[in-house]
C-alpha positions as CSV (number, residue, x, y, z in Angstrom):
1,K,5.2,-39.3,237.0
2,V,6.8,-36.3,235.4
3,L,9.8,-36.5,233.1
4,R,12.5,-33.8,232.8
5,G,15.2,-34.7,230.4
6,K,16.3,-38.1,231.6
7,E,15.3,-37.5,235.2
8,K,12.0,-38.9,236.7
9,S,10.1,-37.4,239.5
10,I,7.3,-39.4,241.2
11,I,4.9,-37.9,243.7
12,K,2.3,-40.3,245.2
13,T,-1.2,-38.8,245.3
14,H,-1.6,-39.4,249.0
15,S,1.5,-37.3,249.8
16,I,0.3,-34.1,248.1
17,I,0.0,-31.2,250.6
18,D,-0.5,-28.2,248.3
19,V,-1.1,-27.3,244.7
20,I,-0.6,-23.6,243.6
21,K,-0.1,-21.5,240.5
22,L,3.1,-19.5,240.7
23,N,5.3,-17.9,238.1
24,E,3.5,-19.4,235.1
25,C,3.8,-22.9,236.7
26,L,1.5,-25.4,238.4
27,C,3.5,-26.2,241.6
28,I,2.8,-29.4,243.5
29,A,4.2,-29.8,247.0
30,A,4.3,-33.2,248.8
31,K,5.4,-34.6,252.1
32,G,9.2,-35.0,252.5
33,D,10.2,-31.7,250.8
34,I,9.4,-33.2,247.4
35,G,7.9,-30.9,244.8
36,I,7.6,-30.3,241.1
37,A,6.7,-27.3,238.9
38,I,5.0,-27.9,235.6
39,P,5.1,-24.9,233.2
40,F,1.7,-23.8,232.0
41,D,3.0,-24.1,228.4
42,S,3.4,-27.8,228.9
43,F,-0.4,-28.1,228.6
44,K,-2.0,-28.2,225.2
45,K,-5.2,-26.5,226.5
46,E,-5.9,-24.3,229.5
47,E,-8.7,-26.8,230.3
48,D,-6.1,-29.5,230.8
49,L,-4.3,-27.4,233.3
50,I,-7.5,-26.6,235.2
51,M,-8.6,-30.2,235.3
52,L,-5.2,-31.4,236.6
53,E,-5.2,-28.7,239.3
54,K,-8.7,-29.6,240.4
55,T,-7.9,-33.3,240.4
56,L,-4.7,-32.9,242.4
57,K,-6.4,-30.6,245.0
58,N,-8.9,-33.4,245.6
59,Y,-6.0,-35.5,247.1
60,I,-5.1,-32.8,249.7
61,K,-6.2,-33.9,253.2
């Protein structure tokens, strides 16, 4: 679940089709034209970004 202001976006892990780094963001694409972009500066440490990226890529089938 990712919060942006008062909006919520939910992407189920089984629907993830791609995870890429683009324009200083971690971009997650999912089935049904759903996607989110998380700015790199949202992470406290670069290791957190890398761990999330690796974890999400494990769900891609």
